[in-house]
C-alpha positions in Angstrom: 14.7 10.9 -0.9 13.6 8.1 1.4 10.1 8.3 2.9 8.8 6.1 5.7 6.3 4.0 3.9 5.5 0.3 4.3 5.8 -0.8 0.7 4.1 -4.1 1.5 0.9 -2.2 2.3 0.7 -0.4 -1.1 -1.4 -2.6 -3.3 -2.9 -0.2 -5.8 -1.3 2.8 -7.3 -2.3 5.5 -9.8 0.2 7.2 -12.2 -0.5 10.2 -14.4 1.1 13.6 -15.3 0.1 17.1 -14.6 1.6 20.1 -16.4 3.1 23.4 -15.3 5.3 26.1 -16.9 8.8 27.2 -16.6 8.5 31.0 -16.5 6.2 31.2 -19.6 3.5 29.1 -21.2 5.9 28.7 -24.1 8.0 26.4 -21.9 5.7 23.8 -20.5 6.8 21.1 -17.9 5.5 17.7 -17.3 5.2 16.4 -13.7 4.5 12.7 -13.6 3.4 11.5 -10.2 2.3 8.3 -8.5 -0.3 8.2 -5.7 -1.4 5.2 -3.6 -5.1 4.5 -3.1 -4.6 5.9 0.4 -3.7 9.4 -1.1 0.0 9.1 -0.3 2.3 10.6 -2.9 4.8 7.8 -3.7 6.9 9.6 -6.2 7.1 12.5 -8.6 9.5 14.0 -11.1 9.8 17.1 -13.4 10.8 17.4 -17.0 10.6 19.6 -20.0 8.2 19.1 -22.8 7.6 21.1 -26.1 4.7 23.5 -26.3 1.7 22.2 -28.2 -1.4 23.7 -29.8 -1.5 27.3 -30.9 1.7 28.1 -28.8 3.9 25.5 -30.5 5.0 27.6 -33.5 5.6 30.8 -31.3 7.6 28.8 -28.8 9.8 27.3 -31.5 10.5 30.8 -33.0 11.2 32.4 -29.6 13.1 29.6 -27.8 14.0 27.1 -30.4 13.3 23.4 -30.4 12.5 22.3 -26.8 13.6 18.9 -25.7 10.9 16.3 -24.8 11.9 14.7 -21.5 8.5 13.0 -20.9 9.7 9.4 -21.4 12.9 10.0 -19.4 11.2 11.4 -16.4 8.5 8.7 -16.5 11.3 6.1 -16.6 13.0 7.7 -13.6 9.7 7.7 -11.7 9.1 4.0 -12.4 12.7 3.1 -11.6 12.5 4.9 -8.2 9.2 3.2 -7.4 10.7 -0.2 -8.1 14.2 0.2 -6.7 14.1 2.9 -4.0 10.6 2.4 -2.7 10.5 -1.3 -3.4 6.9 -1.2 -4.4 5.2 -4.2 -5.9 1.6 -3.2 -6.6 -1.2 -5.5 -7.6 -2.6 -2.9 -10.0 -1.5 0.3 -11.7 -4.2 2.6 -12.9 -3.3 5.1 -15.7 -4.9 7.1 -18.4 -4.7 6.0 -22.0 -1.3 7.7 -22.8 0.6 5.4 -25.2 3.8 5.4 -23.1 2.2 3.8 -20.0 1.6 0.2 -21.2 5.2 -0.2 -22.3 6.6 1.2 -19.0 4.2 -0.8 -16.8 5.1 -4.0 -18.6 8.9 -3.2 -18.4 9.0 -2.2 -14.7 6.1 -4.0 -13.1 5.2 -7.0 -15.4 3.3 -8.8 -12.5 0.9 -5.9 -11.9 -2.5 -5.6 -13.6 -2.6 -2.5 -15.7 -5.9 -0.7 -15.6 -6.4 1.9 -18.4 -8.9 4.7 -17.9 -10.2 6.3 -21.1 -10.8 9.9 -19.9 -12.1 11.6 -23.0 -15.4 9.7 -23.1 -15.8 10.2 -19.3 -15.5 14.0 -19.8 -18.2 14.0 -22.4 -20.5 12.0 -20.1 -19.8 14.4 -17.2 -20.6 17.4 -19.4 -24.0 15.9 -20.2 -24.6 15.0 -16.5 -23.9 18.5 -15.3 -27.2 19.6 -16.9 -29.0 16.7 -15.3 -27.7 17.3 -11.8 -26.5 13.7 -11.6 -22.8 14.5 -11.7 -22.2 13.7 -8.0 -23.1 10.1 -8.7 -20.3 9.6 -11.2 -17.3 7.5 -9.9 -13.8 8.8 -10.7 -11.5 5.8 -10.9 -8.5 8.0 -10.5 -9.9 10.1 -7.7 -6.9 9.8 -5.3 -4.5 11.1 -8.0 -6.8 13.8 -9.3 -7.4 15.0 -5.8 -3.7 15.1 -4.9 -3.1 17.1 -8.2 -5.8 19.6 -7.2 -4.3 19.8 -3.7 -0.9 20.6 -5.2 -2.3 23.3 -7.4 -4.1 24.7 -4.4 -1.3 24.5 -1.8 1.8 25.3 -3.9 1.5 28.8 -5.2 3.8 28.4 -8.2 1.5 25.6 -9.4 -1.7 27.6 -9.5 -3.1 28.6 -12.8 -3.2 32.3 -13.8 -0.6 33.4 -11.4 2.5 35.5 -11.7 4.3 33.2 -9.4 6.2 30.9 -11.8 9.0 28.5 -11.7 12.3 29.9 -12.9 14.5 26.7 -12.4 13.2 23.2 -12.8 15.4 21.8 -10.0 13.8 24.3 -7.6 10.3 23.2 -8.6 11.3 19.6 -8.1 12.7 20.3 -4.6 9.5 22.3 -3.7 7.4 19.4 -4.8 9.5 16.9 -2.8 8.9 19.1 0.3 5.2 19.0 -0.5 5.4 15.2 -0.8 6.9 14.9 2.6 4.3 17.3 4.1 1.5 15.4 2.4 2.7 11.9 3.5 4.0 12.7 7.0 1.6 15.4 8.3 -1.5 15.8 6.1 -2.3 12.1 6.2 -1.4 11.5 9.9 
C-alpha cells in the first residue's frame, strides 16, 4: 500500500506494539505500528502471539500451542519502512522490548535508537496522580500513544470490553490499513 508521504521530511519515528484479540482473549494479536512525530501512521502489521499470564494455560488446553509471529511482523514492518516508504529517520524511539535494538541496528544502523523505560514512568505517574501534578509529565512517545488511543476509539473492533471482535486477521489488517489512509489523508489535513 503506497501512501503519499514525503519520506525526506520524516526525521523522528516511534515504534511500538498494541494488542488486540482474535475472537477471544485466549487468542491475542500483536499490532506493531510506526508513527512519525507529526502523528502520521507510517506503517502497521498484525500477527498472532501466544496468550500470557493466567490465560496461557487455558489457551494452550483449548486451542493448542499458538504461534508467536511477533518478530516476523516486526521485521515486515521495518522492511516496509525501509524499502517501500524509503524512510531514513534520524532517530527511532521505542520502549525497552528486547527485539527492538536488534531490528533498529539491522534495518536503520544510521539512526539513533532512543529507548524509553516505561515501567518506572508508570510508577512515577501513579504517585503524581495523588499530587495533581500529572499534567506536567512529558510523554516521550505521545504521538504513538495518542494514535493507539485514537485507533481504539475509532475502530470498534479495537475497543476493549466489546462484543465486536476480529474473526479473521487479514480483515483486521485491511481495516487498520483503511484507518491509516483516513488518518494520514483526512484527519491530518
